[in-house]
mmCIF file of the N, C-alpha and C atoms, coordinates in Angstrom:
data_MODEL
# 
_entry.id   MODEL 
# 
loop_
_atom_site.group_PDB 
_atom_site.id 
_atom_site.type_symbol 
_atom_site.label_atom_id 
_atom_site.label_alt_id 
_atom_site.label_comp_id 
_atom_site.label_asym_id 
_atom_site.label_entity_id 
_atom_site.label_seq_id 
_atom_site.pdbx_PDB_ins_code 
_atom_site.Cartn_x 
_atom_site.Cartn_y 
_atom_site.Cartn_z 
_atom_site.occupancy 
_atom_site.B_iso_or_equiv 
_atom_site.pdbx_formal_charge 
_atom_site.auth_seq_id 
_atom_site.auth_comp_id 
_atom_site.auth_asym_id 
_atom_site.auth_atom_id 
_atom_site.pdbx_PDB_model_num 
ATOM 1   N N  . UNK A 1 1  ? 0.483  10.667 2.016   1.00 0.00 ? 1  UNK A N  1 
ATOM 2   C CA . UNK A 1 1  ? 0.141  10.033 0.771   1.00 0.00 ? 1  UNK A CA 1 
ATOM 3   C C  . UNK A 1 1  ? 0.847  8.691  0.717   1.00 0.00 ? 1  UNK A C  1 
ATOM 4   N N  . UNK A 1 2  ? 0.789  8.003  -0.396  1.00 0.00 ? 2  UNK A N  1 
ATOM 5   C CA . UNK A 1 2  ? 1.440  6.718  -0.528  1.00 0.00 ? 2  UNK A CA 1 
ATOM 6   C C  . UNK A 1 2  ? 0.417  5.607  -0.599  1.00 0.00 ? 2  UNK A C  1 
ATOM 7   N N  . UNK A 1 3  ? 0.918  4.409  -0.672  1.00 0.00 ? 3  UNK A N  1 
ATOM 8   C CA . UNK A 1 3  ? 0.051  3.246  -0.765  1.00 0.00 ? 3  UNK A CA 1 
ATOM 9   C C  . UNK A 1 3  ? -0.224 2.674  0.612   1.00 0.00 ? 3  UNK A C  1 
ATOM 10  N N  . UNK A 1 4  ? -1.343 1.992  0.732   1.00 0.00 ? 4  UNK A N  1 
ATOM 11  C CA . UNK A 1 4  ? -1.665 1.304  1.976   1.00 0.00 ? 4  UNK A CA 1 
ATOM 12  C C  . UNK A 1 4  ? -0.669 0.174  2.186   1.00 0.00 ? 4  UNK A C  1 
ATOM 13  N N  . UNK A 1 5  ? -0.504 -0.217 3.434   1.00 0.00 ? 5  UNK A N  1 
ATOM 14  C CA . UNK A 1 5  ? 0.416  -1.296 3.763   1.00 0.00 ? 5  UNK A CA 1 
ATOM 15  C C  . UNK A 1 5  ? 0.036  -2.543 2.974   1.00 0.00 ? 5  UNK A C  1 
ATOM 16  N N  . UNK A 1 6  ? 1.018  -3.146 2.341   1.00 0.00 ? 6  UNK A N  1 
ATOM 17  C CA . UNK A 1 6  ? 0.792  -4.371 1.587   1.00 0.00 ? 6  UNK A CA 1 
ATOM 18  C C  . UNK A 1 6  ? 0.349  -4.173 0.148   1.00 0.00 ? 6  UNK A C  1 
ATOM 19  N N  . UNK A 1 7  ? 0.103  -2.923 -0.256  1.00 0.00 ? 7  UNK A N  1 
ATOM 20  C CA . UNK A 1 7  ? -0.316 -2.649 -1.633  1.00 0.00 ? 7  UNK A CA 1 
ATOM 21  C C  . UNK A 1 7  ? 0.917  -2.222 -2.416  1.00 0.00 ? 7  UNK A C  1 
ATOM 22  N N  . UNK A 1 8  ? 1.311  -3.014 -3.413  1.00 0.00 ? 8  UNK A N  1 
ATOM 23  C CA . UNK A 1 8  ? 2.528  -2.684 -4.156  1.00 0.00 ? 8  UNK A CA 1 
ATOM 24  C C  . UNK A 1 8  ? 2.347  -1.460 -5.047  1.00 0.00 ? 8  UNK A C  1 
ATOM 25  N N  . UNK A 1 9  ? 3.427  -0.747 -5.254  1.00 0.00 ? 9  UNK A N  1 
ATOM 26  C CA . UNK A 1 9  ? 3.428  0.385  -6.178  1.00 0.00 ? 9  UNK A CA 1 
ATOM 27  C C  . UNK A 1 9  ? 3.521  -0.141 -7.599  1.00 0.00 ? 9  UNK A C  1 
ATOM 28  N N  . UNK A 1 10 ? 2.877  0.559  -8.502  1.00 0.00 ? 10 UNK A N  1 
ATOM 29  C CA . UNK A 1 10 ? 2.959  0.216  -9.920  1.00 0.00 ? 10 UNK A CA 1 
ATOM 30  C C  . UNK A 1 10 ? 3.986  1.144  -10.548 1.00 0.00 ? 10 UNK A C  1 
ATOM 31  N N  . UNK A 1 11 ? 5.240  0.702  -10.568 1.00 0.00 ? 11 UNK A N  1 
ATOM 32  C CA . UNK A 1 11 ? 6.331  1.554  -11.033 1.00 0.00 ? 11 UNK A CA 1 
ATOM 33  C C  . UNK A 1 11 ? 6.186  1.937  -12.499 1.00 0.00 ? 11 UNK A C  1 
ATOM 34  N N  . UNK A 1 12 ? 5.617  1.047  -13.308 1.00 0.00 ? 12 UNK A N  1 
ATOM 35  C CA . UNK A 1 12 ? 5.415  1.371  -14.722 1.00 0.00 ? 12 UNK A CA 1 
ATOM 36  C C  . UNK A 1 12 ? 4.403  2.495  -14.885 1.00 0.00 ? 12 UNK A C  1 
ATOM 37  N N  . UNK A 1 13 ? 3.327  2.454  -14.102 1.00 0.00 ? 13 UNK A N  1 
ATOM 38  C CA . UNK A 1 13 ? 2.310  3.505  -14.170 1.00 0.00 ? 13 UNK A CA 1 
ATOM 39  C C  . UNK A 1 13 ? 2.875  4.835  -13.688 1.00 0.00 ? 13 UNK A C  1 
ATOM 40  N N  . UNK A 1 14 ? 3.692  4.795  -12.643 1.00 0.00 ? 14 UNK A N  1 
ATOM 41  C CA . UNK A 1 14 ? 4.312  6.021  -12.141 1.00 0.00 ? 14 UNK A CA 1 
ATOM 42  C C  . UNK A 1 14 ? 5.235  6.631  -13.193 1.00 0.00 ? 14 UNK A C  1 
ATOM 43  N N  . UNK A 1 15 ? 6.003  5.779  -13.863 1.00 0.00 ? 15 UNK A N  1 
ATOM 44  C CA . UNK A 1 15 ? 6.885  6.262  -14.926 1.00 0.00 ? 15 UNK A CA 1 
ATOM 45  C C  . UNK A 1 15 ? 6.076  6.901  -16.048 1.00 0.00 ? 15 UNK A C  1 
ATOM 46  N N  . UNK A 1 16 ? 4.984  6.287  -16.427 1.00 0.00 ? 16 UNK A N  1 
ATOM 47  C CA . UNK A 1 16 ? 4.139  6.825  -17.492 1.00 0.00 ? 16 UNK A CA 1 
ATOM 48  C C  . UNK A 1 16 ? 3.567  8.191  -17.111 1.00 0.00 ? 16 UNK A C  1 
ATOM 49  N N  . UNK A 1 17 ? 3.209  8.387  -15.843 1.00 0.00 ? 17 UNK A N  1 
ATOM 50  C CA . UNK A 1 17 ? 2.718  9.695  -15.392 1.00 0.00 ? 17 UNK A CA 1 
ATOM 51  C C  . UNK A 1 17 ? 3.802  10.750 -15.515 1.00 0.00 ? 17 UNK A C  1 
ATOM 52  N N  . UNK A 1 18 ? 5.037  10.392 -15.129 1.00 0.00 ? 18 UNK A N  1 
ATOM 53  C CA . UNK A 1 18 ? 6.144  11.353 -15.252 1.00 0.00 ? 18 UNK A CA 1 
ATOM 54  C C  . UNK A 1 18 ? 6.359  11.735 -16.705 1.00 0.00 ? 18 UNK A C  1 
ATOM 55  N N  . UNK A 1 19 ? 6.406  10.735 -17.571 1.00 0.00 ? 19 UNK A N  1 
ATOM 56  C CA . UNK A 1 19 ? 6.658  11.004 -18.986 1.00 0.00 ? 19 UNK A CA 1 
ATOM 57  C C  . UNK A 1 19 ? 5.511  11.791 -19.621 1.00 0.00 ? 19 UNK A C  1 
ATOM 58  N N  . UNK A 1 20 ? 4.276  11.499 -19.227 1.00 0.00 ? 20 UNK A N  1 
ATOM 59  C CA . UNK A 1 20 ? 3.127  12.238 -19.760 1.00 0.00 ? 20 UNK A CA 1 
ATOM 60  C C  . UNK A 1 20 ? 3.176  13.704 -19.331 1.00 0.00 ? 20 UNK A C  1 
ATOM 61  N N  . UNK A 1 21 ? 3.505  13.954 -18.076 1.00 0.00 ? 21 UNK A N  1 
ATOM 62  C CA . UNK A 1 21 ? 3.596  15.335 -17.595 1.00 0.00 ? 21 UNK A CA 1 
ATOM 63  C C  . UNK A 1 21 ? 4.653  16.109 -18.377 1.00 0.00 ? 21 UNK A C  1 
ATOM 64  N N  . UNK A 1 22 ? 5.793  15.495 -18.617 1.00 0.00 ? 22 UNK A N  1 
ATOM 65  C CA . UNK A 1 22 ? 6.859  16.158 -19.367 1.00 0.00 ? 22 UNK A CA 1 
ATOM 66  C C  . UNK A 1 22 ? 6.447  16.361 -20.820 1.00 0.00 ? 22 UNK A C  1 
ATOM 67  N N  . UNK A 1 23 ? 5.788  15.371 -21.406 1.00 0.00 ? 23 UNK A N  1 
ATOM 68  C CA . UNK A 1 23 ? 5.315  15.499 -22.795 1.00 0.00 ? 23 UNK A CA 1 
ATOM 69  C C  . UNK A 1 23 ? 4.360  16.684 -22.924 1.00 0.00 ? 23 UNK A C  1 
ATOM 70  N N  . UNK A 1 24 ? 3.438  16.814 -21.975 1.00 0.00 ? 24 UNK A N  1 
ATOM 71  C CA . UNK A 1 24 ? 2.484  17.931 -21.998 1.00 0.00 ? 24 UNK A CA 1 
ATOM 72  C C  . UNK A 1 24 ? 3.218  19.265 -21.854 1.00 0.00 ? 24 UNK A C  1 
ATOM 73  N N  . UNK A 1 25 ? 4.152  19.318 -20.910 1.00 0.00 ? 25 UNK A N  1 
ATOM 74  C CA . UNK A 1 25 ? 4.908  20.545 -20.668 1.00 0.00 ? 25 UNK A CA 1 
ATOM 75  C C  . UNK A 1 25 ? 5.742  20.925 -21.895 1.00 0.00 ? 25 UNK A C  1 
ATOM 76  N N  . UNK A 1 26 ? 6.424  19.940 -22.496 1.00 0.00 ? 26 UNK A N  1 
ATOM 77  C CA . UNK A 1 26 ? 7.234  20.222 -23.690 1.00 0.00 ? 26 UNK A CA 1 
ATOM 78  C C  . UNK A 1 26 ? 6.353  20.640 -24.868 1.00 0.00 ? 26 UNK A C  1 
ATOM 79  N N  . UNK A 1 27 ? 5.104  20.214 -24.867 1.00 0.00 ? 27 UNK A N  1 
ATOM 80  C CA . UNK A 1 27 ? 4.174  20.570 -25.932 1.00 0.00 ? 27 UNK A CA 1 
ATOM 81  C C  . UNK A 1 27 ? 3.605  21.975 -25.778 1.00 0.00 ? 27 UNK A C  1 
ATOM 82  N N  . UNK A 1 28 ? 4.047  22.684 -24.749 1.00 0.00 ? 28 UNK A N  1 
ATOM 83  C CA . UNK A 1 28 ? 3.626  24.067 -24.577 1.00 0.00 ? 28 UNK A CA 1 
ATOM 84  C C  . UNK A 1 28 ? 2.644  24.301 -23.446 1.00 0.00 ? 28 UNK A C  1 
ATOM 85  N N  . UNK A 1 29 ? 2.255  23.240 -22.765 1.00 0.00 ? 29 UNK A N  1 
ATOM 86  C CA . UNK A 1 29 ? 1.313  23.388 -21.661 1.00 0.00 ? 29 UNK A CA 1 
ATOM 87  C C  . UNK A 1 29 ? 2.065  23.899 -20.428 1.00 0.00 ? 29 UNK A C  1 
ATOM 88  N N  . UNK A 1 30 ? 1.410  24.708 -19.642 1.00 0.00 ? 30 UNK A N  1 
ATOM 89  C CA . UNK A 1 30 ? 2.038  25.197 -18.412 1.00 0.00 ? 30 UNK A CA 1 
ATOM 90  C C  . UNK A 1 30 ? 2.202  24.037 -17.430 1.00 0.00 ? 30 UNK A C  1 
ATOM 91  N N  . UNK A 1 31 ? 3.118  24.205 -16.490 1.00 0.00 ? 31 UNK A N  1 
ATOM 92  C CA . UNK A 1 31 ? 3.293  23.184 -15.459 1.00 0.00 ? 31 UNK A CA 1 
ATOM 93  C C  . UNK A 1 31 ? 2.011  23.005 -14.660 1.00 0.00 ? 31 UNK A C  1 
ATOM 94  N N  . UNK A 1 32 ? 1.313  24.092 -14.398 1.00 0.00 ? 32 UNK A N  1 
ATOM 95  C CA . UNK A 1 32 ? 0.062  24.025 -13.629 1.00 0.00 ? 32 UNK A CA 1 
ATOM 96  C C  . UNK A 1 32 ? -0.994 23.204 -14.371 1.00 0.00 ? 32 UNK A C  1 
ATOM 97  N N  . UNK A 1 33 ? -1.121 23.405 -15.676 1.00 0.00 ? 33 UNK A N  1 
ATOM 98  C CA . UNK A 1 33 ? -2.103 22.654 -16.450 1.00 0.00 ? 33 UNK A CA 1 
ATOM 99  C C  . UNK A 1 33 ? -1.692 21.186 -16.566 1.00 0.00 ? 33 UNK A C  1 
ATOM 100 N N  . UNK A 1 34 ? -0.406 20.925 -16.769 1.00 0.00 ? 34 UNK A N  1 
ATOM 101 C CA . UNK A 1 34 ? 0.070  19.537 -16.815 1.00 0.00 ? 34 UNK A CA 1 
ATOM 102 C C  . UNK A 1 34 ? -0.233 18.831 -15.498 1.00 0.00 ? 34 UNK A C  1 
ATOM 103 N N  . UNK A 1 35 ? -0.090 19.560 -14.407 1.00 0.00 ? 35 UNK A N  1 
ATOM 104 C CA . UNK A 1 35 ? -0.413 19.021 -13.081 1.00 0.00 ? 35 UNK A CA 1 
ATOM 105 C C  . UNK A 1 35 ? -1.871 18.589 -13.013 1.00 0.00 ? 35 UNK A C  1 
ATOM 106 N N  . UNK A 1 36 ? -2.749 19.432 -13.493 1.00 0.00 ? 36 UNK A N  1 
ATOM 107 C CA . UNK A 1 36 ? -4.181 19.095 -13.469 1.00 0.00 ? 36 UNK A CA 1 
ATOM 108 C C  . UNK A 1 36 ? -4.480 17.903 -14.367 1.00 0.00 ? 36 UNK A C  1 
ATOM 109 N N  . UNK A 1 37 ? -3.861 17.848 -15.519 1.00 0.00 ? 37 UNK A N  1 
ATOM 110 C CA . UNK A 1 37 ? -4.117 16.754 -16.458 1.00 0.00 ? 37 UNK A CA 1 
ATOM 111 C C  . UNK A 1 37 ? -3.647 15.406 -15.914 1.00 0.00 ? 37 UNK A C  1 
ATOM 112 N N  . UNK A 1 38 ? -2.485 15.402 -15.277 1.00 0.00 ? 38 UNK A N  1 
ATOM 113 C CA . UNK A 1 38 ? -1.906 14.160 -14.766 1.00 0.00 ? 38 UNK A CA 1 
ATOM 114 C C  . UNK A 1 38 ? -2.417 13.860 -13.352 1.00 0.00 ? 38 UNK A C  1 
ATOM 115 N N  . UNK A 1 39 ? -3.061 14.832 -12.742 1.00 0.00 ? 39 UNK A N  1 
ATOM 116 C CA . UNK A 1 39 ? -3.666 14.719 -11.413 1.00 0.00 ? 39 UNK A CA 1 
ATOM 117 C C  . UNK A 1 39 ? -2.638 14.405 -10.323 1.00 0.00 ? 39 UNK A C  1 
ATOM 118 N N  . UNK A 1 40 ? -1.687 15.320 -10.217 1.00 0.00 ? 40 UNK A N  1 
ATOM 119 C CA . UNK A 1 40 ? -0.673 15.213 -9.182  1.00 0.00 ? 40 UNK A CA 1 
ATOM 120 C C  . UNK A 1 40 ? -0.451 16.581 -8.553  1.00 0.00 ? 40 UNK A C  1 
ATOM 121 N N  . UNK A 1 41 ? 0.345  16.633 -7.521  1.00 0.00 ? 41 UNK A N  1 
ATOM 122 C CA . UNK A 1 41 ? 0.670  17.873 -6.832  1.00 0.00 ? 41 UNK A CA 1 
ATOM 123 C C  . UNK A 1 41 ? 1.602  18.704 -7.705  1.00 0.00 ? 41 UNK A C  1 
ATOM 124 N N  . UNK A 1 42 ? 1.380  20.010 -7.773  1.00 0.00 ? 42 UNK A N  1 
ATOM 125 C CA . UNK A 1 42 ? 2.152  20.882 -8.662  1.00 0.00 ? 42 UNK A CA 1 
ATOM 126 C C  . UNK A 1 42 ? 3.655  20.811 -8.401  1.00 0.00 ? 42 UNK A C  1 
ATOM 127 N N  . UNK A 1 43 ? 4.062  20.771 -7.151  1.00 0.00 ? 43 UNK A N  1 
ATOM 128 C CA . UNK A 1 43 ? 5.495  20.723 -6.853  1.00 0.00 ? 43 UNK A CA 1 
ATOM 129 C C  . UNK A 1 43 ? 6.148  19.471 -7.427  1.00 0.00 ? 43 UNK A C  1 
ATOM 130 N N  . UNK A 1 44 ? 5.377  18.417 -7.595  1.00 0.00 ? 44 UNK A N  1 
ATOM 131 C CA . UNK A 1 44 ? 5.917  17.204 -8.194  1.00 0.00 ? 44 UNK A CA 1 
ATOM 132 C C  . UNK A 1 44 ? 6.303  17.457 -9.645  1.00 0.00 ? 44 UNK A C  1 
ATOM 133 N N  . UNK A 1 45 ? 5.441  18.138 -10.391 1.00 0.00 ? 45 UNK A N  1 
ATOM 134 C CA . UNK A 1 45 ? 5.767  18.455 -11.789 1.00 0.00 ? 45 UNK A CA 1 
ATOM 135 C C  . UNK A 1 45 ? 6.957  19.405 -11.843 1.00 0.00 ? 45 UNK A C  1 
ATOM 136 N N  . UNK A 1 46 ? 7.011  20.358 -10.939 1.00 0.00 ? 46 UNK A N  1 
ATOM 137 C CA . UNK A 1 46 ? 8.156  21.274 -10.892 1.00 0.00 ? 46 UNK A CA 1 
ATOM 138 C C  . UNK A 1 46 ? 9.441  20.471 -10.704 1.00 0.00 ? 46 UNK A C  1 
ATOM 139 N N  . UNK A 1 47 ? 9.411  19.481 -9.806  1.00 0.00 ? 47 UNK A N  1 
ATOM 140 C CA . UNK A 1 47 ? 10.584 18.642 -9.550  1.00 0.00 ? 47 UNK A CA 1 
ATOM 141 C C  . UNK A 1 47 ? 10.929 17.797 -10.779 1.00 0.00 ? 47 UNK A C  1 
ATOM 142 N N  . UNK A 1 48 ? 9.909  17.211 -11.421 1.00 0.00 ? 48 UNK A N  1 
ATOM 143 C CA . UNK A 1 48 ? 10.150 16.392 -12.608 1.00 0.00 ? 48 UNK A CA 1 
ATOM 144 C C  . UNK A 1 48 ? 10.749 17.215 -13.741 1.00 0.00 ? 48 UNK A C  1 
ATOM 145 N N  . UNK A 1 49 ? 10.252 18.430 -13.940 1.00 0.00 ? 49 UNK A N  1 
ATOM 146 C CA . UNK A 1 49 ? 10.792 19.296 -14.993 1.00 0.00 ? 49 UNK A CA 1 
ATOM 147 C C  . UNK A 1 49 ? 12.252 19.625 -14.691 1.00 0.00 ? 49 UNK A C  1 
ATOM 148 N N  . UNK A 1 50 ? 12.562 19.919 -13.435 1.00 0.00 ? 50 UNK A N  1 
ATOM 149 C CA . UNK A 1 50 ? 13.948 20.219 -13.054 1.00 0.00 ? 50 UNK A CA 1 
ATOM 150 C C  . UNK A 1 50 ? 14.850 19.013 -13.304 1.00 0.00 ? 50 UNK A C  1 
ATOM 151 N N  . UNK A 1 51 ? 14.371 17.824 -12.958 1.00 0.00 ? 51 UNK A N  1 
ATOM 152 C CA . UNK A 1 51 ? 15.149 16.608 -13.184 1.00 0.00 ? 51 UNK A CA 1 
ATOM 153 C C  . UNK A 1 51 ? 15.346 16.379 -14.680 1.00 0.00 ? 51 UNK A C  1 
ATOM 154 N N  . UNK A 1 52 ? 14.295 16.608 -15.451 1.00 0.00 ? 52 UNK A N  1 
ATOM 155 C CA . UNK A 1 52 ? 14.375 16.430 -16.901 1.00 0.00 ? 52 UNK A CA 1 
ATOM 156 C C  . UNK A 1 52 ? 15.384 17.407 -17.508 1.00 0.00 ? 52 UNK A C  1 
ATOM 157 N N  . UNK A 1 53 ? 15.339 18.647 -17.069 1.00 0.00 ? 53 UNK A N  1 
ATOM 158 C CA . UNK A 1 53 ? 16.277 19.653 -17.597 1.00 0.00 ? 53 UNK A CA 1 
ATOM 159 C C  . UNK A 1 53 ? 17.718 19.298 -17.258 1.00 0.00 ? 53 UNK A C  1 
ATOM 160 N N  . UNK A 1 54 ? 17.921 18.736 -16.075 1.00 0.00 ? 54 UNK A N  1 
ATOM 161 C CA . UNK A 1 54 ? 19.270 18.433 -15.612 1.00 0.00 ? 54 UNK A CA 1 
ATOM 162 C C  . UNK A 1 54 ? 19.844 17.159 -16.245 1.00 0.00 ? 54 UNK A C  1 
ATOM 163 N N  . UNK A 1 55 ? 19.022 16.093 -16.296 1.00 0.00 ? 55 UNK A N  1 
ATOM 164 C CA . UNK A 1 55 ? 19.555 14.797 -16.720 1.00 0.00 ? 55 UNK A CA 1 
ATOM 165 C C  . UNK A 1 55 ? 18.806 14.148 -17.875 1.00 0.00 ? 55 UNK A C  1 
ATOM 166 N N  . UNK A 1 56 ? 17.816 14.831 -18.418 1.00 0.00 ? 56 UNK A N  1 
ATOM 167 C CA . UNK A 1 56 ? 17.081 14.295 -19.563 1.00 0.00 ? 56 UNK A CA 1 
ATOM 168 C C  . UNK A 1 56 ? 16.075 13.209 -19.177 1.00 0.00 ? 56 UNK A C  1 
ATOM 169 N N  . UNK A 1 57 ? 15.613 12.507 -20.181 1.00 0.00 ? 57 UNK A N  1 
ATOM 170 C CA . UNK A 1 57 ? 14.570 11.497 -20.002 1.00 0.00 ? 57 UNK A CA 1 
ATOM 171 C C  . UNK A 1 57 ? 14.977 10.405 -19.012 1.00 0.00 ? 57 UNK A C  1 
ATOM 172 N N  . UNK A 1 58 ? 16.244 10.069 -18.979 1.00 0.00 ? 58 UNK A N  1 
ATOM 173 C CA . UNK A 1 58 ? 16.724 9.009  -18.091 1.00 0.00 ? 58 UNK A CA 1 
ATOM 174 C C  . UNK A 1 58 ? 16.385 9.298  -16.630 1.00 0.00 ? 58 UNK A C  1 
ATOM 175 N N  . UNK A 1 59 ? 16.303 10.575 -16.265 1.00 0.00 ? 59 UNK A N  1 
ATOM 176 C CA . UNK A 1 59 ? 15.995 10.950 -14.881 1.00 0.00 ? 59 UNK A CA 1 
ATOM 177 C C  . UNK A 1 59 ? 14.568 10.579 -14.507 1.00 0.00 ? 59 UNK A C  1 
ATOM 178 N N  . UNK A 1 60 ? 13.706 10.365 -15.497 1.00 0.00 ? 60 UNK A N  1 
ATOM 179 C CA . UNK A 1 60 ? 12.302 10.107 -15.231 1.00 0.00 ? 60 UNK A CA 1 
ATOM 180 C C  . UNK A 1 60 ? 11.922 8.632  -15.338 1.00 0.00 ? 60 UNK A C  1 
ATOM 181 N N  . UNK A 1 61 ? 12.853 7.818  -15.783 1.00 0.00 ? 61 UNK A N  1 
ATOM 182 C CA . UNK A 1 61 ? 12.548 6.407  -15.950 1.00 0.00 ? 61 UNK A CA 1 
ATOM 183 C C  . UNK A 1 61 ? 12.535 5.713  -14.598 1.00 0.00 ? 61 UNK A C  1 
ATOM 184 N N  . UNK A 1 62 ? 11.769 4.628  -14.537 1.00 0.00 ? 62 UNK A N  1 
ATOM 185 C CA . UNK A 1 62 ? 11.605 3.944  -13.253 1.00 0.00 ? 62 UNK A CA 1 
ATOM 186 C C  . UNK A 1 62 ? 12.938 3.427  -12.743 1.00 0.00 ? 62 UNK A C  1 
ATOM 187 N N  . UNK A 1 63 ? 13.059 3.488  -11.445 1.00 0.00 ? 63 UNK A N  1 
ATOM 188 C CA . UNK A 1 63 ? 14.295 3.062  -10.797 1.00 0.00 ? 63 UNK A CA 1 
ATOM 189 C C  . UNK A 1 63 ? 14.138 1.696  -10.134 1.00 0.00 ? 63 UNK A C  1 
ATOM 190 N N  . UNK A 1 64 ? 12.945 1.128  -10.196 1.00 0.00 ? 64 UNK A N  1 
ATOM 191 C CA . UNK A 1 64 ? 12.705 -0.153 -9.526  1.00 0.00 ? 64 UNK A CA 1 
ATOM 192 C C  . UNK A 1 64 ? 12.204 0.075  -8.111  1.00 0.00 ? 64 UNK A C  1 
ATOM 193 N N  . UNK A 1 65 ? 12.428 -0.867 -7.263  1.00 0.00 ? 65 UNK A N  1 
ATOM 194 C CA . UNK A 1 65 ? 11.931 -0.752 -5.892  1.00 0.00 ? 65 UNK A CA 1 
ATOM 195 C C  . UNK A 1 65 ? 12.638 0.362  -5.143  1.00 0.00 ? 65 UNK A C  1 
ATOM 196 N N  . UNK A 1 66 ? 11.861 1.077  -4.368  1.00 0.00 ? 66 UNK A N  1 
ATOM 197 C CA . UNK A 1 66 ? 12.410 2.165  -3.551  1.00 0.00 ? 66 UNK A CA 1 
ATOM 198 C C  . UNK A 1 66 ? 12.970 1.591  -2.264  1.00 0.00 ? 66 UNK A C  1 
# 
């Protein structure tokens, strides 16, 4: 997966996907359903939820260039 060579990542859009997945999950949606809504791999939502539980919203905010 990932972007093609020379195609920049949209860090703001990635952050919004993380926050949307967590918002859906906190609203009572299962991780599996949040995965389908945000259109990502289920293990990614599992990881985001774990990060959120451990360090809160700050763990999901964009970090800038990788």
